[in-house]
N, C-alpha and C positions, 0 to 999 in steps of 0.2 A: 493101877494095871500098866506097864507102860507100851507102847507098841513096838513093833521087832524092828522097824529102822525107824534111827534119826531124822529129825523133819528136821532141816535149818530153814532160820525166818531168814535170809539174804539170797535165795533161789528165787530166779526171777520162774516170770507165774506168764502163762502166756493169757495172753488177752480175744475174749471171741469175740469174732468178727474182724479185727486189725489182721494185717499179714505183716509176717517179721521181715524184715531187710535181710539180707546177707550179705556180707563186706565179699570184697572178689578175696578171694585166697591169693595175694599175689609174692607176697612172700615164701609161700610154698612151694610154687612156678620158681622162680626165683634159686630156692635153694636147688629144685631138678636139676634145674639149666647147668648149676655151677657144679653141679656130683656130676654129668653127661657133659662137662663142655667141650671133648672131644668127641663126641658123637653129636651132636649139635654143630659143632663146626665142620665136621663132616660131612652134613647133612646140607650146609649151606654153600659150601665148594661144590658138592656136587649139581646141586641148583642153576649155581649160578658159569658149571662150567657147561653143562646142560644148555644151559640157554644163549651161549658165548656160538657154541658148533651150529645149532640149530638156526643162531639170528647168520651166522657166516656161512650159509647152506644154500640161506634162500640166496635168489634169483634175485638183485637187486631191480628194481622197474624205472624210467628216467620219463617223465611227462615233456613233451614240446607242446609250446604255447606261441600260437597262429592268431591277429587281429587284425579284423576287419571290420570297417563301416559299414551298413546298408543306408542307404540314401535314399530317396524318396524323389526322382526326379520326374516332375509330370510336367511329357512334350507336348508343346503344340505349337504348332503349324497351322497357320492360319488362324482359322475361327473350330477350327479342331483339336477337342482339347480331349484329356484320360486316352492317348495314344495308347502310354503307357502309366499306367497311375499306380500307386504304390503310396500307405503312407506307413513311415516308418513308427509314428508314433503310433497306430493301432497296433495292438496284443496280437492279434490276432496275423497280421502279415509279419511280425516278428515270431511268431511260432512254425508260422509256414515259412521262413528262411532255415529256420532251425532243421524243422523237419528232411527238408530238398539238401542241406549240406551233410544229412545223417540218411539221407537215403541210400540205396542201392544202386539205383540206377548211377547217383554222384561217385558214388565208393568204384560200382566198372568204370568208369572214365576215369578214375585214376589209377585205378592199378594199369591201363592202359597206357595212359599219358607220361608215369613214372617209372615204368617194364616192371613194376612190383612183382607180376609170374617170372623174372628171368633176377630176382634178388632175393640170393641166400640167404643172407639174415632174414631176409623180409617172411619167405617160404620156412625158416625151418618152426614158426609156430605161426603159418597159416595152415594147416591142415587141412589140404587139398582144398579152400574156398579160399580166394584173395580176399575179394572184397567182401563176405563176412568176418574176415580175421580182423581186413580194413576200419568195420563198422562195429567192430566189437572194442578195438582201439581208440575211436571218438569217446568223448565228451565234448557237448557242444554246447558252453553257457553264457547266454544273455550276457551283457555288464546296464546292470540298474541304470536306469535314470541318465541314460545314451544309446547313443545309436550303435553301440561296437559288439562286436562278439569277437566270442572266448572260441580257437577252436583249438583245445586238448587233444593230442595224440600220446597215448601212453602207449612204450615199448622196453623190451631188455636193452635194446642195442640206440641208444641218444640218436646215431648218425639217421636209424631209420626213423624213429621219432617224431625226428627235425622233418624227414623228409615228408612223410605222413601228415605232419602240418598242416606244412608249407603247403604238399600237394593238394590238399583238399580247398584251401583258399586260393589259389593260383585255378583251381578247376570253379571252383564256385565262381569266380571274379570273370569267367572264361565265358561259362552259362548265358552268365547276365548280360555282358557284351551280347554274344550272339541273339539273347531273346531280345535287347533293344535294338540291332540290324535288321531283324525280323522288324518288329513294330513301324520301324524308321520307312525299312521300303514300300512294305505296306501302305505311310501314309503317303511316300511317293505316287505308287500306282494309284492309287483312290485320286489323287488330287489330279493325276494325267487325265483318271477317265470324267476326272469332273471339269476339268478343262476339255478334253473335245466335247462335251453334253454343250455347256456355257459358247464354246464355239461356232457347232453345229445351229445353236439357239441363236445366235448370234448372226449368223448369214442370214436364215432363215428371215429372221426380223429387218435385215436391210434389203433380205429381198422382197417381200412385201411392201418397204418403205418406198422404193424406186419404184414398183406395182401404182402403189397409190399415188404419187408424184404424176408418173407420167398418166395414169387416170384421169386424176383432176388438176392436170396443167396446173399443178399450186408452184410458183418461181415467189422466193420470198425476194425483197427488194433491199434486205436487211443483207452481208455479208454474213453481218453475228449471227443471225436466222441460220442463213447458209448453211 
């Protein structure tokens, strides 16, 4: 008795426990693309035109960079050390300077010094808070293995970007100079106070010495000892 369906001895058999590999039907996809080439071309052009239009409508952002060198000058007045001490090799000191540069206090000073509150190009994107807008434009980046710090300012107007970066650098330098001048003034005042105190002690000692000589009538025979 013959089976209802003839069986071929060359038919592939599935082996249990072994997944069968599937080849990617790239030929079929290629045939589909060729058959619908106009539709594929239209989709490609649509994507390209959309990307170009979107890119063209984006507002370009310009970045200006000002680089400053942060040095530590340990001022020494006679035996007074560390009147103004700071170590730029110390990571904490560098981080402190970075925080000062992007602080709201410094940004408010830059706004006043550069008259940003009256600059139409800057106020167009300030949103009613010039100092806050300046903070948002800034990116402070310490340069590795150096005493340099880069001050980046981003803005749609390249001239405003340059004004912001340079303004922050100038105001930071001015603030440091003012701080050092204050420290020097305090050191001079302290020296004067110490000088007056030592002068009073010297006069008191000379008076005591004269009184002792008069009391003991001690007169040296040699001029050098006198």
